[in-house]
N, C-alpha and C positions, 0 to 999 in steps of 0.2 A: 265167671270171672271175666272182666273185660280184658281186651288185648293190652290195655295200658297198665293194668294192675301189676303185671309181672315185670315191668321195666325197672331197672335199677335207678337210683336217684341220679339226677343230672350231676355230672362232675365226678361221680364215684368210679374208682377203678382205673383211671388213666387210659392208655392207648388201647388196651383190650376192650374197654367199655366203648370207646369211639368206634372201633371196628364193628361191634355188635349193633350200635345205634345206626351206623351207616348201612349195614345189611338190612336192618329193620326198615329204614327209609326206602331202600331199593325194592323191598318186598311190597311196601305200600304203593310206590309208584307203579310197579308192574301190575298190581292187582286192580288198580283204579282205572278211570277213564284216560289217564295219561300214560298207560302202559306201553303203547306202541310208539312213543315219541323218541326213544333212543337216547334219553338223557343219561350221561355218564356221571358217576359220583366217584371222586378220587380223594383220598386222604393225603394232604400235603402238610406234614408236620403235625401241628395241633389244629390245623384248619381243614376245611373241606372245600373242594372245587367242583362246581357243577358245570358241565359242558354239554353241548349238543345243539340241535336245531328243533324249534317248535313252530307250530303253524300260526300262533297268535301271541300277542302280549299277555292276554288273559292266561294262556297256558303257562307262559314263563312265570307270571306272578303266582299261579297256583303251585308250581314246582318249588319256587323259592319259599312260599309260605309253609308248605309241608316240610321243607328242609329245616326251616327255623323252628318249627314246632317240635320236630323230632330231635333236633340237635341244640337245645337251649344251652347257651354259654359257650358254644363252639363258633368261631368265626366261619361264615359261609360266604365264599366268593362265587359269583354267578357270571359265567361266560357263555350263557345260553343265548343263541341267536334266534331272532324271529325271522322265519322264511318270508321272502317277498312274494306274495301270491297275487299281487295286482297285475292287471293286464298291462302290457307295455304301452307307453304313451306315444311312441313313434316307431316307424318301421326300421328294422335292422338293415344296415347297408352292407352288402356283400361285394367284395371286390374280386 
């Protein structure tokens, strides 16, 4: 049986079902390549908020895509920040 076969239908069950689906999303994020990113998932009413810092726009897009796939029909708000890993373009002045 695939891991998706045991899932309840989207929208079924209310808040308890959202808790389950958010926990499932957290497990998927932790088990994959994105596991070390420290993305937090919070339930805010009937919506979900994603926060944290990731190394690239691709990582942010991947997390958001996974959240939307796991939580169809649930509003997902993304406050994930992309870390600035570029070298400084000028010297820092210290007084």
